[in-house]
C-alpha positions in Angstrom: -2.0 -40.6 17.2 -3.3 -42.1 20.5 -7.0 -41.4 21.6 -7.3 -38.6 24.1 -9.8 -38.7 26.9 -11.3 -35.6 28.6 -9.6 -36.5 31.6 -6.3 -36.3 29.9 -7.1 -33.0 28.6 -8.1 -31.5 32.0 -4.7 -30.3 32.7 -4.6 -28.2 29.4 -6.6 -25.2 30.2 -3.7 -22.7 30.0 -2.6 -24.3 26.7 -6.3 -23.8 25.3 -6.3 -20.3 26.5 -2.8 -19.7 25.1 -4.1 -21.3 21.8 -7.0 -18.9 21.5 -4.7 -15.9 22.0 -2.2 -17.0 19.5 -5.0 -17.9 17.1 -6.0 -14.3 17.1 -2.5 -13.0 16.5 -1.8 -15.5 13.7 -5.1 -14.8 11.9 -4.3 -11.0 11.7 -0.9 -12.0 10.5 -2.2 -14.1 7.8 -4.4 -11.5 6.6 -2.0 -8.7 6.7 0.8 -10.6 5.1 -1.7 -11.9 2.4 -2.5 -8.2 1.4 0.9 -7.3 1.6 2.2 -10.0 -0.7 -0.7 -9.2 -3.4 -0.1 -5.3 -3.1 2.6 -5.0 -5.8 0.4 -7.1 -8.0 -3.0 -5.8 -7.4 -2.3 -2.5 -5.3 -4.1 -1.2 -2.4 -7.0 0.5 -3.7 -10.5 0.2 -2.2 -11.4 -2.6 -4.3 -8.6 -4.6 -3.3 -9.3 -4.0 0.6 -12.9 -5.0 -0.3 -11.4 -8.4 -1.7 -9.1 -8.9 1.4 -11.9 -8.4 3.9 -14.7 -10.2 2.0 -12.3 -13.3 1.7 -11.1 -13.0 5.3 -14.8 -13.1 6.6 -15.9 -15.7 4.4 -12.8 -18.0 5.1 -13.3 -17.4 8.9 -17.2 -18.0 9.0 -16.5 -21.4 7.0 -13.9 -22.0 9.5 -16.4 -21.4 12.5 -19.1 -23.5 10.9 -16.7 -26.3 10.4 -15.3 -26.0 13.9 -18.8 -26.1 15.4 -19.4 -29.4 13.7 -16.1 -30.9 14.8 -16.6 -29.8 18.2 -19.7 -32.3 18.4 -17.7 -35.3 17.4 -16.6 -38.1 19.6 -13.1 -36.8 20.0 -12.7 -33.4 18.9 -9.1 -33.2 20.5 -7.7 -35.3 17.8 -9.1 -32.9 15.2 -8.0 -29.7 17.0 -4.3 -31.2 16.7 -4.7 -32.0 13.0 -6.1 -28.6 12.3 -3.3 -27.0 14.2 -0.7 -28.9 11.9 -2.8 -28.2 9.0 -2.6 -24.4 9.7 1.1 -24.5 10.0 1.5 -26.0 6.5 -1.1 -23.8 5.1 0.8 -20.7 6.2 4.2 -21.9 4.9 2.4 -22.9 1.4 1.4 -19.2 1.2 5.0 -18.6 0.3 5.4 -21.5 -1.9 2.4 -21.1 -4.0 2.2 -17.1 -4.1 4.1 -16.7 -7.3 2.6 -19.3 -9.1 -0.9 -18.1 -8.3 0.3 -14.6 -9.3 0.9 -15.9 -12.8 -2.0 -17.8 -13.2 -4.9 -15.4 -11.8 -2.8 -12.5 -13.6 -4.5 -13.5 -16.8 -8.1 -12.8 -15.4 -9.9 -9.6 -15.0 -8.2 -7.7 -12.5 -11.0 -7.8 -9.9 -12.0 -11.4 -10.4 -8.2 -12.5 -10.4 -7.8 -10.4 -7.0 -10.8 -12.2 -5.4 -9.5 -15.7 -6.4 -5.9 -14.9 -5.6 -6.8 -14.0 -2.1 -9.2 -16.8 -1.7 -6.5 -19.4 -2.6 -3.7 -17.8 -1.0 -5.0 -17.1 2.6 -8.3 -18.8 2.4 -7.1 -22.3 3.6 -5.0 -20.9 6.6 -7.8 -18.7 7.9 -10.2 -21.6 7.4 -8.1 -23.8 9.8 -7.6 -20.9 12.3 -11.3 -20.4 12.3 -12.0 -23.7 13.5 -10.1 -23.4 16.6 -12.4 -21.2 18.7 -15.6 -23.3 18.5 -13.6 -26.5 19.5 -11.6 -24.6 22.3 -15.0 -23.7 23.7 -16.5 -26.9 23.5 -13.4 -28.7 25.3 -13.4 -26.2 28.1 -17.2 -26.4 28.5 -17.0 -30.1 28.5 -14.6 -30.0 31.4 -14.8 -26.9 33.4 -17.5 -24.3 33.5 -20.6 -23.0 31.5 -20.4 -22.2 27.9 -21.2 -18.7 28.1 -18.2 -17.8 30.3 -15.6 -19.9 28.2 -17.0 -18.3 24.8 -16.4 -14.7 26.3 -12.9 -15.7 27.5 -11.8 -17.3 24.2 -13.0 -14.7 22.0 -11.6 -11.9 24.3 -8.2 -13.8 24.2 -8.3 -14.2 20.4 -9.2 -10.5 19.8 -6.6 -9.4 22.3 -4.0 -11.6 20.3 -5.1 -9.7 17.0 -4.7 -6.3 18.7 -1.2 -7.1 19.8 -0.3 -8.6 16.3 -1.6 -5.8 14.4 0.7 -2.9 16.2 3.5 -5.4 16.2 3.4 -6.2 12.3 2.7 -2.6 11.5 5.4 -0.8 13.4 7.9 -3.2 13.9 8.0 -6.8 12.3 7.1 -5.8 8.5 9.3 -2.7 8.2 12.1 -4.6 9.8 11.7 -8.1 8.5 9.5 -7.9 5.5 7.3 -10.6 4.8 9.0 -13.9 3.9 10.7 -14.5 7.3 7.9 -13.3 9.7 5.5 -15.7 7.6 7.7 -18.5 8.0 8.0 -17.7 11.7 4.2 -17.7 12.1 4.0 -21.1 10.6 6.7 -22.3 13.1 4.6 -20.6 16.1 1.8 -22.9 15.0 4.0 -26.0 14.7 5.2 -25.6 18.2 1.7 -25.1 19.4 1.0 -28.4 17.9 4.0 -30.1 19.4 3.3 -28.5 23.0 -0.4 -29.2 23.1 -0.1 -32.6 21.7 3.4 -34.1 22.7 2.3 -36.5 25.2 -0.3 -37.8 22.9 1.9 -38.2 19.8 3.7 -41.3 18.6 7.4 -40.8 17.6 6.4 -41.0 13.8 3.6 -38.3 14.4 6.4 -36.0 15.7 9.3 -36.7 13.2 7.3 -36.7 10.0 5.7 -33.2 10.2 9.0 -31.7 11.7 11.0 -33.1 8.7 8.5 -31.8 6.0 8.3 -28.3 7.9 12.3 -28.2 7.8 12.2 -29.0 4.2 9.6 -26.3 3.3 11.7 -23.7 5.3 15.0 -24.5 3.6 13.4 -24.4 0.3 12.0 -20.9 1.2 15.3 -19.7 2.3 17.2 -20.7 -0.7 18.3 -17.5 -2.6 16.4 -17.0 -5.8 18.0 -17.6 -9.2 17.9 -14.2 -11.3 17.8 -14.0 -15.0 21.0 -12.2 -15.8 19.6 -11.1 -19.3 16.6 -9.5 -17.7 16.3 -5.7 -18.9 16.0 -4.4 -15.3 17.7 -4.7 -11.9 16.0 -4.3 -8.5 18.6 -2.3 -6.3 16.3 -2.0 -3.2 13.2 -3.7 -2.0 11.6 -2.8 1.6 8.1 -3.4 3.3 6.5 -1.0 5.5 3.5 0.2 7.0 2.8 2.6 4.0 3.4 -0.1 1.5 6.3 -1.8 -0.4 9.1 0.5 -1.6 11.1 -0.7 -4.7 14.1 1.0 -6.7 14.4 -0.4 -10.1 17.1 0.3 -12.8 15.5 -0.2 -16.3 16.9 0.6 -19.7 14.6 2.6 -21.9 15.0 1.0 -25.1 13.2 3.9 -27.0 14.9 6.9 -25.3 18.2 4.9 -25.3 19.2 5.8 -21.6 19.3 4.1 -18.2 16.3 5.2 -16.0 16.1 4.6 -12.3 12.5 4.1 -10.7 10.9 4.4 -7.3 7.8 2.1 -7.1 5.2 2.3 -4.6 3.3 -1.2 -4.5 4.4 -1.6 -7.9 3.4 1.7 -9.5 6.2 4.2 -10.5 6.5 7.2 -8.4 9.7 8.8 -9.6 11.9 8.2 -12.5 15.1 9.8 -13.2 18.1 9.6 -15.5 20.4 7.3 -13.5 23.2 9.7 -13.1 24.2 12.5 -10.4 22.3 15.2 -12.3 19.0 13.2 -11.5 17.2 14.6 -14.2 13.7 13.6 -13.9 12.2 11.8 -16.9 8.6 13.0 -16.4 7.0 16.1 -17.8 4.7 16.9 -15.0 7.8 17.6 -12.8 9.2 20.2 -14.9 5.4 21.7 -15.4 5.2 22.0 -11.6 8.5 23.8 -11.6 7.5 26.2 -14.3 4.3 27.2 -12.8 6.1 27.5 -9.3 8.3 30.1 -11.1 5.5 32.4 -10.3 6.7 32.4 -6.6 10.5 32.2 -7.2 13.4 33.6 -5.1 13.0 33.7 -1.3 9.2 32.6 -1.2 8.2 30.0 1.1 6.9 26.8 -0.2 5.3 23.6 1.2 5.3 20.3 -0.8 3.0 17.4 0.1 4.9 14.3 -1.3 8.8 14.1 -1.2 9.1 10.9 -3.0 12.4 10.8 -4.5 13.0 14.4 -4.4 12.5 15.3 -7.8 9.9 18.1 -7.2 11.7 19.3 -4.2 14.8 19.5 -6.1 13.2 21.7 -8.9 11.6 24.1 -6.1 15.1 24.5 -4.3 16.6 25.5 -7.7 14.0 28.4 -8.0 15.4 29.8 -4.7 12.2 28.7 -2.7 12.5 28.0 0.9 10.9 24.5 1.1 9.1 22.4 3.7 8.5 18.8 2.5 5.8 16.9 4.3 6.2 13.2 3.8 4.1 10.5 5.4 6.6 7.7 4.8 9.8 8.1 6.9 11.7 6.0 4.4 11.6 8.2 1.7 14.4 10.6 2.5 16.9 7.8 3.2 15.9 6.5 -0.3 16.1 9.6 -2.2 19.6 10.5 -0.9 21.0 6.9 -1.3 19.4 6.0 -4.8 18.2 9.1 -6.3 21.0 11.5 -5.8 19.0 13.8 -3.5 21.3 16.4 -1.8 19.2 19.4 -1.2 20.2 20.6 2.3 18.0 23.7 2.2 14.6 21.7 2.2 13.2 20.9 5.9 11.5 17.5 5.7 8.6 16.6 8.2 7.4 13.1 8.4 3.7 13.9 8.6 0.4 13.3 7.1 -0.9 16.1 4.8 -4.1 16.9 6.6 -2.6 16.6 10.0 0.3 19.0 9.1 -2.2 21.4 7.6 -4.4 21.4 11.1 -1.4 21.8 13.1 1.1 24.3 11.4 1.2 27.8 12.2 3.2 28.9 8.9 2.0 30.8 6.0 3.2 29.8 2.4 3.3 31.6 -0.8 3.0 28.2 -2.8 1.6 24.8 -2.0 2.3 21.7 -4.2 0.5 18.5 -3.8 2.4 15.5 -5.3 0.6 12.8 -3.2 0.0 9.2 -4.2 0.5 5.7 -2.5 0.9 3.6 -5.8 -2.1 4.5 -7.9 -4.2 5.7 -5.2 -4.3 9.3 -4.5 -5.6 10.1 -0.9 -9.3 11.3 -1.1 -9.3 12.9 2.2 -6.6 15.2 0.8 -9.1 16.6 -1.8 -12.2 17.4 0.3 -13.9 20.9 0.6 -12.8 20.5 4.6 -9.2 20.0 3.6 -8.9 22.9 1.1 -10.3 25.3 3.9 -7.6 24.2 6.0 -5.2 24.5 3.4 -6.5 28.2 2.7 -5.7 29.2 6.2 -2.0 28.1 5.7 -1.5 30.3 2.5 -0.6 34.0 2.0 -3.6 36.1 0.4 -2.1 35.5 -2.9 -0.6 32.0 -2.4 -0.7 29.5 -5.1 -1.7 26.0 -4.9 -0.4 23.4 -7.4 -2.0 19.9 -7.6 -0.6 17.0 -9.9 -3.4 14.5 -10.6 -3.2 11.5 -12.8 -6.3 10.4 -14.9 -7.5 8.1 -17.7 -9.7 10.4 -19.8 -12.4 8.6 -21.5 -14.2 10.1 -24.6 -17.8 11.3 -23.3 -17.1 10.9 -19.7 -16.9 13.8 -17.3 -13.0 13.9 -16.0 -12.7 13.4 -12.4 -10.3 16.3 -11.8 -13.3 18.6 -12.6 -14.8 17.5 -9.4 -11.6 18.5 -7.5 -11.5 21.8 -9.3 -15.3 22.4 -8.2 -14.6 21.5 -4.8 -11.7 24.1 -4.4 -14.0 26.5 -6.0 -16.5 26.0 -3.4 -13.8 26.3 -0.7 -13.1 29.7 -1.9 -10.2 29.6 -4.6 -10.0 30.7 -8.1 -9.2 27.4 -10.0 -7.4 26.6 -13.4 -6.1 23.6 -15.0 -3.5 22.4 -17.6 -3.9 18.9 -19.4 -1.3 17.3 -21.5 -4.2 15.3 -23.4 -7.8 15.0 -23.8 -7.9 11.1 -24.0 -5.9 8.3 -22.3 -3.6 8.5 -19.4 -2.7 12.1 -18.9 -1.2 14.6 -16.0 -3.5 17.2 -15.0 -1.9 20.2 -13.1 -4.6 22.2 -11.2 -3.6 25.8 -10.2 -5.4 27.5 -7.6 -5.3 30.7 -5.4 -7.6 32.8 -3.2 -7.2 35.5 -5.7 -7.0 35.5 -9.4 -3.8 34.2 -10.9 -1.9 36.5 -13.0 -0.3 34.0 -15.6 1.4 37.0 -17.4 4.0 36.6 -15.0 4.9 33.2 -16.2 8.1 34.0 -18.1 11.0 31.9 -19.5 13.4 34.0 -17.8 12.1 33.3 -14.5 12.2 29.5 -15.1 15.4 27.3 -14.1 17.8 26.6 -17.0 16.4 23.0 -17.2 12.9 23.9 -17.6 13.5 26.7 -20.1 15.3 24.5 -22.3 12.5 21.9 -22.6 11.3 21.8 -26.3 7.6 22.2 -25.1 8.2 25.1 -22.7 6.8 27.6 -25.4 3.8 25.5 -25.8 3.2 25.8 -22.0 3.5 29.6 -22.1 1.2 29.8 -25.2 -1.5 27.5 -23.6 -1.9 28.7 -20.2 -4.2 27.1 -17.6 -7.7 27.8 -18.2 -10.6 27.9 -15.8 -14.2 26.3 -16.1 -17.0 28.7 -16.1 -19.9 26.0 -16.0 -19.2 22.7 -14.3 -20.8 19.5 -15.8 -23.9 18.3 -14.1 -22.3 15.2 -12.9 -19.4 16.7 -11.1 -19.3 16.6 -7.1 -18.3 18.8 -4.3 -16.0 16.3 -2.2 -16.4 16.5 1.7 -15.1 14.5 4.3 -18.3 12.7 4.7 -18.5 12.0 0.9 -15.0 11.7 -0.2 -15.9 9.7 -3.3 -12.6 10.2 -5.3 -11.7 6.4 -5.3 -15.1 5.5 -6.8 -15.0 7.9 -9.4 -11.7 7.5 -10.2 -11.9 3.7 -10.4 -11.2 3.2 -14.2 -7.9 5.0 -14.0 -6.9 2.9 -10.8 -7.7 -0.3 -12.7 -5.8 0.8 -15.9 -2.9 1.6 -13.8 -2.9 -1.6 -12.3 -3.4 -3.6 -15.3 -0.6 -2.0 -17.0 1.9 -2.7 -14.0 0.6 -6.3 -13.8 2.7 -6.7 -17.1 6.0 -5.4 -15.2 5.3 -7.7 -12.4 5.2 -10.6 -14.5 8.5 -9.6 -15.9 9.8 -9.5 -12.3 8.6 -13.2 -11.9 10.2 -14.2 -15.1 13.6 -12.8 -14.0 13.5 -14.7 -10.9 12.4 -11.7 -8.5 9.9 -12.1 -5.7 7.2 -9.5 -5.7 7.8 -9.0 -1.8 10.6 -9.2 0.5 
């Protein structure tokens, strides 16, 4: 590469401003793509986003520091071109080394592994990106005007690029194109910036070698994966979106002896059915919800928060209920119809957030069912006092609320679901619960109503044929949901100001993710990528 003088660079003002703009957009893309790539492995819990933000700021701050040092060198232009090229290759290497890093760090403690995975996955690219701004500011200050004005312009352009990239990624690029192709394109963008800015200063060898290497990396990444035909599962559908990765997986259950179809959100099972048109749910909680819903059967109105693959919605429809299903992810209905035999035409589906729907609807419901989860995370803002007060306004006087809550119960530790019950009671509900186990992973069904619930109305003849035929249906009738007279001292009332659910439920979130890392490793061994 030839030496570049300041006078030669004086014509490159617009190019430097363009680089500042693109730097912000590419930096945000690296952060978002990195988080999306690791979501199927580590999830999207609060602790995961803490790792993402921590690694992002650490890498950028180190880049800013190094950029400041480089900007004081004799010829920072030279270093800037090298760093632009290094950033392009760092982005592409994210795709190459992501899978080996998943396998290596997956054997560590989940939180330590998460931090190190992010650090080595997105750290090098963000470090390179972080060096740009100080060097650009110095180059502009040397040739044009004062440093303060240039600093403001550069950081304003960088932030603007980040804003545009955020909306473009979330609402169009990731849902439409996934992760691999856009990330490859981001690297190509940085390569073309390198070519445009440094074209007249680069020798032929300087130009052709990086282009050939980059082309080789791109071809390698676009080659189709080789799948293990003997793997015990098949991935039928895989898509990325604003609300996470959705994946449809067929897997043979060796113990039960049947083929099951799963819907996974960020690697965590959301639905599981027999893979046949009957679409019988393999999970007990779905049928328990249907049993308790029979208290309001035949012509009553119901609202279901969380459509998923349609298992609960189908059960409610079989009871003759008029169902409104509220689902925040618009992809769910299409997936339910195409892969989970969902054919209910009597249910009205609204693509909306649960809290927003509660605030804006004018309808009154006899039954409200909450089956909400994004992977292992159940949204804390739905389980606050304010949310339950809004819910109460949407119920008939004797309306019933059913909440499905998953928790890993530990001996000697107060369950988190009791805080949800206490919060509901504080919001003016009579509250009951039914748990399948007293220790380990279990499904808890919380039953609530503005009036006391008459469980004597819960009869086998009012249930669907499917639910009444369950071998444990008599046990459900014999062990009706119970209330808590005095709540333990270490339970909480969740509010919008202090949601706290994610923190209290941290053990459950970690246990869920640790269990699913095992399946993620099976996917990698089967030749599948964790992301699209």
